[in-house]
C-alpha atoms as one frame of an Amber mdcrd trajectory, in Angstrom:
protein
  -6.206 -22.799  -1.182  -3.039 -24.591  -2.236   0.146 -24.671  -0.179   1.635
 -21.192   0.050   5.372 -20.743   0.522   6.587 -17.725   2.460   9.923 -15.957
   2.614  10.762 -13.056   4.918  13.149 -10.425   3.640  14.886  -7.268   4.775
  16.115  -4.500   2.473  18.122  -1.366   3.165  16.397   1.896   2.196  18.125
   5.157   1.142  18.050   6.349   4.778  19.598   3.097   5.984  16.427   2.087
   7.798  15.463  -1.571   7.230  12.401  -2.406   5.174  10.898  -5.778   6.070
   8.348  -7.775   4.158   6.861 -11.124   3.285   7.199 -12.798  -0.102   4.553
 -15.443  -0.864   3.846 -17.731  -3.800   2.032 -20.962  -4.538   4.251 -24.003
  -4.049   3.085 -25.757  -7.206   4.157 -22.739  -9.272   7.639 -22.395  -7.797
   9.219 -24.961 -10.129   9.360 -22.540 -13.040  12.909 -21.646 -14.067  11.817
 -18.782 -16.305  10.209 -15.467 -15.418   6.586 -16.538 -15.243   4.703 -15.129
 -12.258   3.520 -11.500 -12.026   4.042  -9.552  -8.823   1.633  -7.693  -6.548
   3.151  -5.361  -3.946   0.735  -4.647  -1.072   1.119  -1.454   0.984  -0.606
  -0.848   4.311  -2.100   2.442   5.407  -1.280   4.951   8.128  -0.638   3.357
  11.561  -1.046  -0.167  10.134   1.623  -2.800   9.396   2.071  -5.934   7.321
   0.886  -8.270  10.082  -2.108  -6.169  11.094  -5.569  -7.616  10.625  -6.167
  -9.142   7.189  -2.864  -8.230   5.509  -1.242 -11.682   5.880  -4.457 -13.233
   4.501  -4.429 -10.745   1.641  -0.873 -11.785   0.786  -1.796 -15.458   0.854
  -4.885 -14.823  -1.259  -2.943 -13.118  -4.045  -0.319 -15.884  -3.937  -3.002
 -18.558  -4.210  -4.382 -16.758  -7.275  -1.110 -17.123  -9.160   0.801 -13.975
  -8.220   3.931 -13.508  -6.210   2.684 -11.299  -3.392   4.905  -8.918  -1.474
   3.421  -7.390   1.671   5.685  -4.784   3.224   6.210  -2.801   6.384   7.105
   0.775   5.546  10.553   1.422   6.978   9.325   4.115   9.380   6.014   2.576
  10.476   7.281   1.904  14.005   7.544  -1.884  13.751  10.910  -3.462  14.522
  12.130  -7.031  14.127   9.202  -8.325  16.157   6.362  -8.201  13.618   3.552
  -6.997  15.889   5.236  -4.556  18.257   5.613  -0.793  17.922   9.100  -0.190
  19.261  10.766   2.188  16.788   9.194   5.368  18.166  11.745   7.768  16.721
  11.471   6.409  13.197   7.689   6.514  13.397   7.840  10.142  14.569   9.990
  11.086  11.579   8.053   9.232   8.901   6.996  11.082   5.739   5.110  10.362
   2.547   8.296  10.770   0.512  10.027   8.123   2.641   7.193   5.685   1.942
   7.439   6.347  -1.791  11.170   5.584  -1.557  10.295   2.367   0.277   8.098
   1.122  -2.545  10.761   2.007  -5.093  13.305   0.085  -2.985  11.156  -3.032
  -3.371  10.835  -2.456  -7.118  14.602  -1.957  -7.338  15.134  -5.336  -5.675
  12.725  -6.940  -8.135  14.639  -5.425 -11.043  18.037  -6.333  -9.594  17.746
  -9.983  -8.596  14.045 -10.759  -8.184  14.563 -11.675  -4.508  16.499 -14.713
  -5.722  13.365 -16.224  -7.292  13.834 -17.102 -10.974  10.087 -17.522 -11.519
   9.324 -13.848 -10.831   8.513 -11.701 -13.851   9.831  -8.328 -12.737   8.314
  -6.676 -15.813   4.781  -7.404 -14.630   4.445  -5.511 -11.357   1.304  -3.985
  -9.854   0.792  -2.040  -6.643  -2.141  -2.465  -4.271  -2.433   0.062  -1.463
  -4.923   0.757   1.298  -5.771   4.242   2.571  -2.588   6.360   2.694  -0.751
   3.338   1.310  -2.980   3.583  -1.754  -2.034   7.229  -2.155   1.651   6.349
  -1.890   1.103   3.717  -4.583  -0.517   6.303  -6.867   2.470   8.645  -6.673
   4.916   5.771  -7.105   3.051   4.367 -10.108   2.975   7.792 -11.731   6.724
   8.258 -11.238   8.045   4.748 -11.866   7.683   3.284 -15.351   8.291  -0.232
 -13.971   4.811  -0.282 -12.394   2.203  -1.646 -14.798  -0.993  -0.980 -12.818
  -2.221   0.265  -9.447  -5.227  -0.584  -7.250  -6.266   2.021  -4.692  -8.388
   0.700  -1.829 -10.140   3.224   0.458  -7.609   5.770  -0.706  -7.350   9.395
   0.316  -7.361  12.112  -2.339  -5.280  14.632  -0.367  -2.272  14.240   1.914
  -2.773  17.623   3.552  -5.790  16.860   5.761  -5.167  19.460   8.437  -6.749
  22.806   9.226  -4.704  25.980   9.602  -5.209  25.811  13.364  -4.067  22.181
  13.521  -0.928  22.955  11.539  -0.193  25.985  13.748  -0.496  23.951  16.958
   1.561  21.156  15.415   4.417  23.526  14.663   4.182  25.324  18.003   4.434
  22.055  19.912   6.774  20.321  17.455   4.707  17.146  17.344   1.226  15.650
  17.602   0.222  12.557  19.536  -2.012   9.662  18.518  -2.860   6.101  19.486
  -1.638   3.044  17.591  -4.094   0.778  15.776  -3.342  -2.208  17.983  -3.103
  -0.973  21.574  -3.371   2.045  23.828   0.185   3.282  23.413   0.604   6.904
  22.384   3.092   7.880  19.711   4.387  11.149  18.370   4.464  12.484  14.832
   7.046  15.223  14.432   6.740  18.078  11.961   8.738  16.057   9.370   5.463
  14.844   7.874   4.007  18.340   7.709   7.226  19.719   6.212   7.223  17.016
   3.549   3.597  17.602   2.576   4.046  21.373   2.344   7.482  21.484   0.684
   6.578  18.800  -1.860   3.018  19.911  -2.443   3.241  19.678  -6.242   4.843
  16.230  -6.263   2.357  14.941  -3.689  -0.713  16.374  -5.426  -2.782  13.200
  -5.783  -5.346  14.660  -8.159  -2.535  15.796 -10.459  -0.836  12.406 -10.161
  -3.993  10.569 -11.208  -4.442  12.899 -14.175  -0.890  12.120 -15.300  -0.913
   8.419 -14.387  -1.526   6.987 -17.859  -1.761   3.468 -16.425  -4.602   1.129
 -15.480  -6.167   2.190 -12.194  -8.674   0.413  -9.964 -10.453   2.501  -7.323
 -12.361   0.618  -4.619 -14.200   2.554  -1.920 -16.998   2.086   0.587 -19.783
   4.647   0.895 -19.622   4.440   4.707 -15.881   5.044   4.930 -15.131   7.499
   7.759 -11.333   8.119   7.653 -11.381   8.532   3.852 -14.773   9.847   2.827
 -16.369   8.437  -0.309 -16.191  11.815  -2.040 -12.397  11.447  -2.076 -12.753
   8.384  -4.297 -15.088  10.394  -6.515 -12.447  13.128  -6.769  -9.805  10.619
  -7.821 -12.111   9.058 -10.386 -13.077  12.470 -11.788  -9.397  13.158 -12.466
  -8.659   9.733 -13.958  -8.564   8.597 -17.561 -11.903   6.768 -17.747 -10.655
   4.499 -20.530  -8.067   3.058 -18.134  -9.919   3.279 -14.820 -12.413   1.048
 -13.028 -14.375   2.392 -10.065 -15.980  -0.045  -7.623 -18.502   1.497  -5.230
 -19.193  -0.612  -2.127 -22.557   0.384  -0.713 -22.461   0.642   3.079 -18.865
  -0.571   3.402 -16.418   1.029   5.821 -12.710   1.780   5.648 -11.493  -1.809
   6.187 -14.389  -3.586   4.429 -15.470  -5.262   7.657 -12.027  -6.665   8.514
 -10.661  -6.281  12.043  -7.545  -6.984  14.066  -7.003  -9.777  14.880  -8.512
 -11.190  11.688 -10.301 -14.251  13.066 -13.555 -14.046  11.141 -13.309 -13.457
   7.407 -15.175 -10.510   5.944 -17.447 -11.177   2.946 -16.919  -7.599   1.765
 -13.143  -7.932   1.843 -13.422 -11.253   0.024 -15.439  -9.480  -2.662 -12.785
  -6.761  -2.921 -10.112  -9.424  -3.304 -12.099 -11.243  -5.984 -12.671  -8.032
  -7.958  -9.064  -6.918  -7.578  -7.644 -10.304  -8.568  -9.747 -10.474 -11.732
  -8.644  -6.952 -12.620  -4.970  -7.707 -11.887  -4.960 -10.813 -14.057  -6.235
  -8.693 -16.916  -3.727  -5.879 -16.419  -0.714  -8.140 -15.816  -1.449 -10.566
 -18.618   1.671 -11.341 -20.701  -0.284 -10.307 -23.789  -0.948  -6.767 -22.538
């Protein structure tokens, strides 16, 4: 791997909440004065964050392969200025899918506006890569935003509404649900904002419908042993997709994170394979000739 340069940034979202992220690129490619390098925006899943597990390595990998990588924290994911601490409990409790879609569009807006101050960025060659719920957010964003050229969905859910009638009833009666974070034993609340968003915007957030209407290159990667997002959800997404523009990678025996853990001390061969496959696909989709 060559030397990777990193730049932290903070953007203001429509709600005023800060969106923080990491911009990475290969040092030897940063001398270009013209728009040259394509961009890959990486979105984490539910309860994760940009510095969780393999995400920093994923950002460096894409940068080393000739992309400008942008790995973000969703503005309401509970992480504050300290990159590995859940401290923004209220924002986390009020997070919604629609807010995360706005977050991704905020990043794309910044790319279109001033390219994060990097002249070598080609803001017309942008792809999204999302994991789990982040992949679903990327699908909706790619369907709605013409500036996105392609989208890769890793271990991605096919439905945002994953709750039984009884669960929704208890949620509304109590006003919140509780869950543990991915990194420690702290308990956090999720208010009914998420449930309201999913129910009130059911048509907009219909992932099967979004994939049918995507009309852009799509890469679906999913493990057969995935527990949080069952493999049949990937099959549902693929069934709805335009097969002429969609690639489906089945990972036999792989779980939700492809063998990666937090902290990411030992590299996962399965994740490395996913990165290799995704990078090859991205180079094809973001080629200047396409």
